[in-house]
N, C-alpha and C positions, 0 to 999 in steps of 0.2 A: 462421588464416583471418581473424581480426579485424584482423591487421596487414596482410595482403595480401588485400584484398577484390576479388572478381571478380563479374561480373554474374550468373553461374549456377554452381551447384555443379560441374557436369560439366567446367567450364573448367579446374579444378585438375589434371585428368588429361589435358588436351589435348596433342596432339603439336606444336601450334603454339607456337613460342618466345615469342610475345607473351602467351600465356595459361598454359601449363603451369607448374606449381610443383613441381619435383623433391622439395623438402623434405616435401611432402604426398603426392605420387603414388608415390614410391619405397617408403616404409615400409608402405603399405597400398593394396590394389587398390580401384578405385572400387566394384565390386560388394560387396566386403567391408565397406567404409566405410558404404555404404547399408544393408546388412543389420544392422550393429551399431547405427547411429543409429535405425533403425526399430523395433528390439526392446529398446532400453534402457528400463527401468522404474524409477521412483523410489518407487513405492508398489505395494501389492497390489491389482490391479484387481478381484479377487473380493470385496473388502471394500467396494467403492464402493457408496454408496446410489444407487439408480436415480433418474433424472430424474423429478420430479413428487412424489417421496416426501419426507417430513420429514427434514431433515438432508442433503439433496443438496448436494454441494460441487463447483462447477465446477473447482476447483483440486485435486481429489483426487490426481491424478497427480503433482503437485508439492508437496503439502501437507507431506510429511515433510522435504523440502529447505527449504521456507519456515520451518517450525517450528524446524528445526535451526539455520538462520542466525540467527533471532531469539534462540534460546536461547543460542547461542555468543556473540552480541554482548552479551548481559546479563552474561556471565561475564568477558569480556576488556576491555570498554570502560568506563572510569569517566568519566562525564559531569559537567559542572558542575551547579550547583543551579538554573540557568536554562535552560529548554528551550522549544521551540516545536512546536506541532502544526499541520500544514498539508498540503495535497494537492500531488501532483506528477503530471504527465502524461508517460508514456513513449510516444513516437511509434510508431504501428503503423497501417498502412493496409490490411492484409489482412482476411480474413474471420474474424470471431470474435464470439461472443455477448457477450463481455466488454468489447469496445471501446466507447468513448463518443465522441460528437461534441459538442464544446464550442466553438462559433464565436468566443466572446469571449476564449478563452485563446490564448496564444502558440503552443501545440501544439494544433491543432484536433481531431485524432483520435488515439486511442490508448488505453492502459490507464491507469486512475487508481490511484495508490498514495498512501495516507495515510502520513505520515512523522512520527516524533518526532526532531527535530534538535537537536543541542546548540548553544547560542547562540554560544559562543566560537569554535568551529571549523566549524560547519555540518554536522558529521558526523551521518549518519542512524543512530541507535542502535537504532531499531525501525521496522518498516514493516508495513502492512496493505494487501493488494491488494483492491480493490473488485471484487466479483462479485455483481451484482444478484440473480440467480436464487437463489443460496444464502443471501445476506443476508436475503432476504425470508422465509425459512423458519426463522429463528432465533427460538425461543420466549424472549422477554425483555420485561421491563417498560420497558426503555430503548429509545429510538429508535436508529437505525443510527449516526448521527454521535456520539451519546453513548457507545455501545458502543465506537466507534473510539477515542475519547479515553481511556476507562477501560482498554481493552486495551493501548494503547500506553504508558500511564503505570503499568501494573500493578507494575513493579519498583521504582517510586519511592514506594510507599505508606509513610507515616510518616517520610518523609525531609525534610520541610519544603522541598521543591523548589518553584520557581515555574514554572508552565506558562502559556505565552502562546498564544492562538489567536484567530481572527476570529469575527464574529457568526454565521457559518454553523454553528459548533459550540455556541455559548453557549446554555444553558438553565438555568432555576432548578434543575431536578432534578439536572443534571450538576454545577453549582456546589455544591449541598448535599452530594452524594456525595463530591466531591473534598475538601470541607472535613472531612468525617468521616474521610477517609483522610489527613488532615494534609498536604494539598497546596494551595498558594496559586495563585491564578489572576489573570491580567490579560487583558482582552479586551473587545471591543465586544459589544453585544447588540441584537437586533432588538426593536422595540417590540411586535411581535405575538406574542412568545413567551408561552406559558402560565406562570402563577405569578409574573409580575413584579409588583412593587409599583405602585400606580396612578401614583405620581410619575414612574416611569420610562417610563410610556406617554404622558405629556403632551408634546405636540410643542412647547409654549411654555415648557417648564421652564427652558431656557437664558436666554430673554429676560427672565424674571421675577426672575432672581437679581441 
């Protein structure tokens, strides 16, 4: 279906030669296909935390698949010692509480995914899907963006790897924690961040050198 894309799902079973796709329609009936796709579950819904309660996860139904992918990537992909953390937008214009509208981005609306990419190939070795409602309820002393970086870089602890990211992620607390985990960092920093040395907050520091 990804190769032969049609406007609507029902078109694959159409009797019209312009729409019908025998390779899909012959093996499985339309009703059977709908019943299967509507009832596939990747997680146990009875274990889902209810909305509004601590630990609620918007991605509960896909959590096991997401965790399995990240876990497998850790096992089979050997990255270089230089990596980058950044965000990626997956286009989606439908109705979802997880979609974001970011007018300044090339992709204006969709799902935000934070990625750890290997610098040599650009291969995404770890990813973290943003879900505001569940992220707000995580009990942690770290801010969301700090948790993102620490989670993505978890498998590289004590590896002397170099992590590169922009000022959106940079904070004194994050840099201190990464140093304790023997990870090196290159990145810009916003002058308003807490914990910065006074010299880093001076706007005229470049002119006085």
